[in-house]
Every structure is written in C-alpha cells, then in structure tokens.
C-alpha positions as CSV (number, residue, x, y, z in Angstrom):
1,M,117.7,70.4,84.5
2,E,114.5,72.0,85.6
3,M,112.3,69.8,87.8
4,R,108.7,69.4,86.8
5,G,105.6,68.1,88.4
6,L,105.1,67.8,92.2
7,M,108.8,67.8,93.0
8,G,109.3,71.0,90.9
9,G,106.4,72.7,92.7
10,L,107.8,71.7,96.1
11,Y,111.2,73.0,95.1
12,K,109.8,76.4,94.0
13,I,107.9,76.7,97.2
14,S,111.0,75.9,99.3
15,E,112.9,78.5,97.3
16,W,110.3,81.2,98.1
17,I,110.2,80.2,101.7
18,M,114.0,80.6,101.8
19,R,113.9,84.0,100.0
20,L,111.1,85.4,102.2
21,S,112.6,84.2,105.5
22,V,116.2,85.3,104.8
23,T,115.0,88.7,103.8
24,N,112.8,89.0,106.8
25,V,115.6,87.9,109.2
26,L,118.0,90.5,107.6
27,W,115.3,93.1,108.2
28,I,114.9,92.1,111.8
29,L,118.7,92.0,112.5
30,C,119.2,95.5,111.1
31,S,116.3,96.8,113.2
32,I,117.4,95.3,116.5
33,P,117.8,98.6,118.3
34,Y,114.2,99.6,117.4
35,I,112.9,96.1,118.3
36,L,114.6,96.1,121.7
37,L,113.0,99.4,122.6
38,I,109.5,98.6,121.3
39,F,109.5,95.0,122.8
40,P,108.7,96.1,126.4
41,V,105.3,97.4,125.2
42,L,104.2,93.7,125.3
43,F,104.9,93.6,129.0
44,A,104.0,97.1,130.0
45,K,101.6,97.5,132.9
46,T,100.9,101.2,132.8
47,A,100.2,103.8,130.1
48,D,103.3,105.6,131.0
49,E,105.5,102.6,130.3
50,I,103.8,102.1,126.9
51,L,104.3,105.8,126.1
52,S,108.0,105.8,127.0
53,S,108.6,102.7,124.9
54,F,106.9,104.2,121.9
55,I,108.8,107.5,122.3
56,L,112.2,105.9,122.6
57,S,111.6,103.4,119.8
58,S,110.3,106.3,117.6
59,I,113.5,108.2,118.1
60,V,115.7,105.4,116.9
61,A,113.3,104.1,114.1
62,P,114.6,106.5,111.4
63,F,118.2,105.4,112.0
64,T,117.5,101.6,112.1
65,L,114.0,100.5,111.1
66,F,113.5,102.8,108.1
67,P,116.8,102.0,106.3
68,A,116.3,98.3,106.9
69,T,112.8,98.5,105.5
70,A,114.0,100.3,102.4
71,A,116.6,97.6,101.9
72,M,113.8,94.9,102.2
73,F,111.7,96.8,99.7
74,A,114.7,96.8,97.3
75,V,114.7,93.0,97.4
76,A,110.9,92.9,97.0
77,R,111.3,95.1,93.9
78,K,113.7,92.6,92.3
79,W,111.1,89.8,92.8
80,V,108.1,91.8,91.6
81,M,110.1,92.8,88.5
82,G,111.0,89.2,87.7
83,E,114.5,89.1,89.1
84,V,113.7,86.3,91.5
85,D,117.3,84.9,91.5
86,A,118.9,88.2,92.6
87,P,121.5,87.7,95.3
88,L,119.7,88.4,98.6
89,L,122.6,89.5,100.8
90,R,124.3,91.7,98.2
91,T,121.0,93.3,97.1
92,F,119.9,94.0,100.7
93,F,123.1,95.5,102.1
94,R,123.9,97.5,98.9
95,N,120.5,99.2,99.0
96,Y,120.8,99.6,102.8
97,K,123.9,101.6,102.2
98,D,122.6,103.5,99.1
99,S,119.2,104.5,100.5
100,Y,120.3,105.1,104.1
101,V,120.3,108.9,104.1
102,Q,117.0,109.3,102.1
103,S,115.2,106.7,104.2
104,M,116.5,108.2,107.4
105,V,115.4,111.8,106.5
106,G,112.1,110.5,105.3
107,G,111.7,108.5,108.5
108,I,112.4,111.5,110.7
109,L,109.7,113.5,108.9
110,Y,107.2,110.6,109.0
111,V,107.8,110.1,112.7
112,I,107.2,113.8,113.4
113,V,104.0,113.8,111.4
114,F,102.7,110.6,113.1
115,A,103.6,112.1,116.5
116,V,101.6,115.2,115.8
117,L,98.6,113.2,114.5
118,I,98.6,110.9,117.6
119,V,98.7,113.9,120.0
120,D,95.9,115.6,118.1
121,F,93.9,112.3,118.2
122,Q,94.3,112.1,122.0
123,V,93.3,115.7,122.5
124,Y,90.1,115.4,120.4
125,L,89.3,112.0,122.0
126,K,89.8,112.8,125.7
127,Q,89.6,116.6,126.1
128,L,87.4,118.1,123.4
129,H,84.3,116.0,124.0
130,S,82.1,118.2,121.8
131,L,84.5,117.6,118.9
132,Q,85.2,113.9,119.7
133,I,83.9,112.7,116.3
134,F,86.9,114.5,114.6
135,S,89.3,112.1,116.4
136,Y,88.2,109.4,113.8
137,L,89.4,111.7,111.1
138,F,92.9,111.5,112.5
139,I,92.7,107.7,112.4
140,A,91.9,107.9,108.7
141,I,94.8,110.3,108.1
142,M,97.2,108.1,109.9
143,A,96.0,105.1,107.8
144,L,96.5,107.1,104.7
145,L,100.0,108.2,105.9
146,A,100.9,104.6,106.6
147,V,100.1,103.6,103.0
148,S,102.1,106.6,101.7
149,L,105.0,105.3,103.8
150,F,104.9,102.1,101.8
151,N,104.8,104.1,98.6
152,F,107.8,106.1,99.9
153,F,109.9,103.0,100.5
154,S,108.9,101.7,97.0
155,M,109.9,105.0,95.4
156,V,113.2,105.2,97.3
157,V,114.3,102.0,95.7
158,H,112.8,102.6,92.3
159,Y,113.5,106.2,91.5
160,H,116.4,108.6,91.7
161,M,114.8,111.7,93.1
162,K,115.4,114.2,95.9
163,T,114.0,113.1,99.3
164,F,111.3,115.8,99.4
165,Q,110.2,114.9,95.8
166,L,109.9,111.3,96.9
167,L,107.8,112.3,100.0
168,K,105.5,114.6,97.9
169,N,105.0,112.0,95.2
170,A,104.4,109.2,97.7
171,V,101.5,111.2,99.2
172,L,100.1,112.3,95.8
173,I,100.1,108.7,94.5
174,T,98.4,107.5,97.7
175,I,95.7,110.1,97.3
176,G,95.4,109.9,93.5
177,R,95.1,106.1,93.5
178,P,92.5,105.4,96.3
179,I,91.7,101.8,95.1
180,R,95.3,100.8,95.1
181,S,95.8,102.5,98.5
182,V,92.9,100.7,100.1
183,S,94.0,97.4,98.5
184,T,97.5,97.9,100.0
185,A,96.1,98.8,103.4
186,V,93.7,95.9,103.5
187,M,96.1,93.2,102.3
188,C,98.9,94.3,104.5
189,G,96.5,94.6,107.4
190,I,95.4,91.0,106.9
191,V,98.9,89.8,106.9
192,V,99.8,91.6,110.1
193,Y,96.5,90.6,111.8
194,I,97.1,86.9,111.0
195,S,100.7,87.1,112.2
196,F,99.6,88.5,115.6
197,S,96.2,86.7,115.9
198,S,97.5,83.8,118.0
199,A,100.6,82.5,119.7
200,K,100.8,79.6,117.2
201,L,101.2,82.0,114.3
202,M,103.7,84.4,115.9
203,F,106.6,82.5,114.1
204,L,105.5,84.4,111.0
205,V,106.7,87.7,112.5
206,P,110.5,87.0,112.5
207,F,110.4,85.0,109.3
208,F,107.7,86.1,106.9
209,T,105.5,89.1,107.9
210,G,107.8,91.9,106.9
211,S,108.9,90.5,103.6
212,I,105.3,89.5,102.6
213,V,104.1,93.0,103.4
214,A,107.0,94.5,101.3
215,V,106.1,92.3,98.3
216,I,102.4,93.2,98.5
217,A,103.1,97.0,99.0
218,F,105.7,97.1,96.1
219,W,103.4,95.0,93.8
220,N,100.6,97.5,94.3
221,F,103.0,100.4,93.8
222,Y,104.4,98.8,90.6
223,G,100.9,98.5,89.3
224,I,100.5,102.2,89.7
225,Y,103.9,102.9,88.1
226,T,103.1,100.7,85.1
227,K,99.8,102.3,84.6
228,L,101.4,105.8,84.7
229,Q,104.1,104.7,82.3
230,Q,101.4,103.4,79.8
231,Q,99.5,106.7,80.1
232,M,102.6,108.7,79.5
233,E,103.6,106.6,76.5
234,K,100.1,106.9,75.1
235,A,100.1,110.7,75.6
236,A,103.5,110.9,73.9
237,Q,102.3,108.9,70.9
238,E,99.2,111.1,70.6
239,E,101.4,114.2,70.7
240,E,103.7,112.7,68.0
241,T,100.6,111.9,65.9
242,D,99.2,115.4,66.4
243,A,102.6,116.9,65.5
244,A,102.8,114.7,62.3
245,D,99.2,115.6,61.3
246,Q,100.0,119.3,61.9
247,A,103.1,119.1,59.8
248,L,101.3,117.3,57.1
249,L,98.5,119.9,57.1
250,E,101.0,122.8,57.0
251,G,102.8,121.1,54.1
252,E,99.5,120.7,52.2
253,V,98.7,124.4,52.9
254,V,102.1,125.6,51.7
255,G,101.8,123.3,48.6
256,A,98.4,124.7,47.8
257,S,99.7,128.2,48.2
258,K,102.6,127.7,45.9
259,E,100.3,126.0,43.4
260,G,98.1,129.1,43.5
261,Q,101.0,131.4,43.0
262,R,102.1,129.4,39.9
263,S,98.6,129.6,38.5
264,G,98.5,133.3,39.0
265,T,101.9,133.8,37.4
266,N,100.9,131.7,34.3
267,K,97.9,133.8,33.8
C-alpha cells in the first residue's frame, strides 16, 4: 500500500537519499586508484608535488574514473527516464562492464586534449606576456570540453555508436546547444562548489556530489535528445505529407491527361 501525506513524502525522500548515496559510493569505490593518486594534492606544498599528482592520476583516470563515471551515468539515465526502481548494483556493474572499452578510449583522448590545453594555457599565461589575453580562451575551451565530456558519458550509456562517433557528436551537441551547455556547466559547478565550500559540507562528496552531477548532466542531455527526436519526427511527417501531396498531384495530372485523351478519341 502506497503511503501518502507526510510519511509518504519522507519515505520518498529517504529512498532518493539511498539511491544517490549508494550510486555515489559505488562510483567512489570503482575510482579508488584515481582518488588515491589525486588525494595528495590537498596536502601538497610545492607546485611540483601538485603537478606529479595530477600527472599520475591522469594516467590512471581513463582506466578507473571514466568507466566508473559511465556506469554512474547509466544509473542516472534510468532515473531520468522514469525507471526509478531499477536495481542499482546490477545496473551499475553491468554498464561498467559493457561501456568499459568505450569510456576508456574516450577517456584517453579527453585526457590528452586536456593536457595539451593546460600546457598551452600555462605557456600563454607565463611566457607569452604580449598574448596573455589568449590564455582565457583556453579556459573557455576547457569548460566547453568538460561539458562535452558529460555529454559523452550520456551518449555512451544511451546510444550504440562507435567511440569516435560518440566523441564527435558529444562535441557537436555541446556547441550546437549553447543554452543547455551553459545550464549544465552552471548547475554542476554550483553542486561541486557547495560540496567543497566548507568542511561541514564535505560529506556530500563521498555520498552525493557525483550522483547529483550525473543526474543533472543526463537530464540536460535527455532534454536535447528529446528535442532532436521531436524535430526528426516532425521532419519525417512533413516529408510523408509532401510525398502524399506529390503523389496526389501526379495522380490528378495523369487522370486529367487520360480524360483529355478520351475526349480527343471521342471527337
């Protein structure tokens, strides 16, 4: 029997707390090698220590963090599409296995591109003083690339495509839907900022931050997908209507031609 009123509302809230926290913990556990390598950044005292932690963690990220994130997005996909009672463990680990190769290959490419952009940013900022203003362009590109990464994860779990098609379409969707892209960046940025804004809120990171970001990112992506589907269906309907009108017109022309031939014969 479904509970109503205050108790029903509290029960639903507790269910969502459980779903979000379990999914986030699974994501953390499957990303442990990456976390162990990136964690020393918090205690680094020199720039070299920070750089070495980032380099080492970036090397292992495509093999741990990226597949785990794709699996988390698969769970978020179920929720956004209305399957809120989907089994968490089975959905997570099945998609972790199924999307491992694509998320790994995509992760390697994303890490390489991010590394190139970061190096270029440092060069323009610290060495090319006359062109220092262009360093901010690289920040904008990295933000755009980060949003396209969210779209990539969403497409990995939603489409059956080759990896390079997914990468290309993720970038095209990000550029082609700027409002949705900005919305994703702002909302996810707010969640991450709140999670790290104070020591009292740091509990959000191991239990809620990743799963909430995944839900927001896939919700925005699904909005784009739904709009594209509607546009395609509308275009297909218009083509069918045009084809029917053309066939009707051709039928009328043929009928009129035959009628004219009969009239000429009767004369």
